[in-house]
N, C-alpha and C positions, 0 to 999 in steps of 0.2 A: 210401917212400910216394909215390904219385902226387899231383900237384896238381890239384884239382878246379876247373874254371872254371865260374863261375856268372854268368849274365846275369839280373839281378834288377831290382827297383824297380817291378814291375808287378803288384801294388802292393808297397810295402816291407813291408806287413803280411804278405803272402804270402812274401816273400823271407826274413823272419826265421824263418818256420817251416821252410823248406828248410835254412837255416844251422844251426838248432838240431838238426834231424834228422841232418844230416851229421855234426855233432860228437858227438851221442849215439851214432850208429852206430860211429864210430871209437873212442870211449871204451868201448863195450860189447865191441868186438872186441879192442882192444889194452890197455885198462885204464890204470891209473896216471894220468899227466898228459898222455896223448896227446890230441891234437885234430886235426881235419882241416886239411890244407893247402889253402887256398882262395884263388883269385884271383877276386874279386867285382867286377863292374861294375854299378852301379845307375843305371839311366836315370831320367829325369824322367817319371813316368807321365802327367802332364798332357799332355805332348807326344804320347805314344803313344796315349792315349785319344782325343785330338782326331783323330788320323789314323784310328783305328778307326771312330769315329762318322761320319767323312766318307768311309768306304770307300776310303781311300788306303793300301791294304795294301802296295803296292810301296814307297812312301816309308817306311812303318814297317819293312819288311824291310831297306831300305838303312840305316836308323839302327841296327837291331839287328845287321846285318852288320858295321858299323863298330865297334860295341861288342864284338862277338865277336873281331874282329881284335885289339883292345886286350887282351882277356883272353888270347888266344893269345900275344901279345907279352909278357905278364906271366909266362909260363911254364906255363900250364895244359896238362895232358896230354890232357884231354877237356873237353867242355862240357855243362852242364845249362842249360836254360831254365826259370827259376823261375816258370812260369805255364803254364796249359793253352792259353789262347786264342792266344798269340803263336806257338804251334807252326804256325799257319797260314803263317807266313813262314819255316819251317824250311829250305826249299830255298835261300832267299837266304843264310841263315846258313851252311849247309853249303858253298855255292859260294864263300863268302868266306874260309873257313878251311881249314887243313890238318889240324886235330885233329877227332876224331869228335864229333858231337852225339849224345848219348844221348836219343833221342826218348821223351817221356813216354808216348805211346800204346803203344810197344813194351814198355816196362817194365811198364805196366799189364796189357797182354795176357799177358805172360809170367807175372805173378803170378796172373791169373785162370785161366790154364791149369793152373798148379801146384795151384790150389785146386779144379780141376774145374768151373769156371764157364764155361758156353757162352752164356749170355744175361745181359745186364747193363743196368741203368738208368743213364743218363748225366745228371748235373746239371752245369751250368756256365753260362758266359755264353751269350747267345743265339747268338753266333757259333759257339761250340763245340758247342752242341746241334743247330744247324741246318745247319752246313756239313760237308763231307766230310773235311776235313783230319785230324780226330781219329776220329770214328765210322767213317768210310769205311776208315781205316787198320786199325781194330780188326776190321772185318768182312772186308775184302778180303785182308789179310795173315794174319789169325789165325782167321778163320771164327767170330768172336764176334758174336752177334746183339745189336744195340744198340737199346735202347728209350729214347725221350725223352718228357717230359711233353707234354701238349697245349699249344697255342699260348698260352692264357691263363696256364697255370702256368709255361711257359718265360719269358714276359715278367716274371712275378713274381720268379722266381729271378734273372733277369738284373738286374732293378732292385735286388734285395737285395744282390747281389754288388757292384754299382757304388756304391750309395748307403750301404751299411753295411759289408760285409766289407772292401772296399778302403780304408775310412776307419777301420777298427778299432772300429766302433760297433755291432757285431751283438749282439743280445740273445738269451738262451736261448729265449724264446717264438718269435722270428723263425726261429731255426735249426730249431725243431720244425716250423714251418709249411713250411719248405723241404723237410724230410724227408718230410712228408706229400705234397708234390708228387711225390716219387719213386714214390709208390704208384699214381699215375695215368699212368705211362709207357706209351706205345704204340709199336709199330714205326713207323719213319719212314724213307723212302728218303733217303739222303744227298743234300743239295744241293751243287752244285759252285760 
């Protein structure tokens, strides 16, 4: 069994979902007492979030590249980034390591293709919904049309992610409101 490298902590609430899904997948495939072999590095999200808000993506990329080198040194065969937004710095991570980074947009696109989906609504942080690193990759590499909510709804979703989901404080009514935001998605040209 290969060792899965995971860069997590952005937020730890998100990372635990990835960890659970990896182990459930291994259990489903192998049964018994099997669990995933995981080399996990959890960053301090407060440091990364500060860099995001200050538009200091190069520094954030350097920090995650350093963490990725540590995961590789721990014996990981490949790497997952347990967050959508920080795929913005995927090139810095890939340049810093010799193991492959499995890009979340590629995995998403492959699943969408399997399901015959050619047009999709995207919810995420403002960075993910507005910039090209995710939606541009879906459209340019896979021909998938990506729709995002209008500006007011994007801001609402972004705020809920940072103020609630990243802190483990989301309520069922709030998740429903986010879901309703997806119904107002419109085509948007990716910003670089």
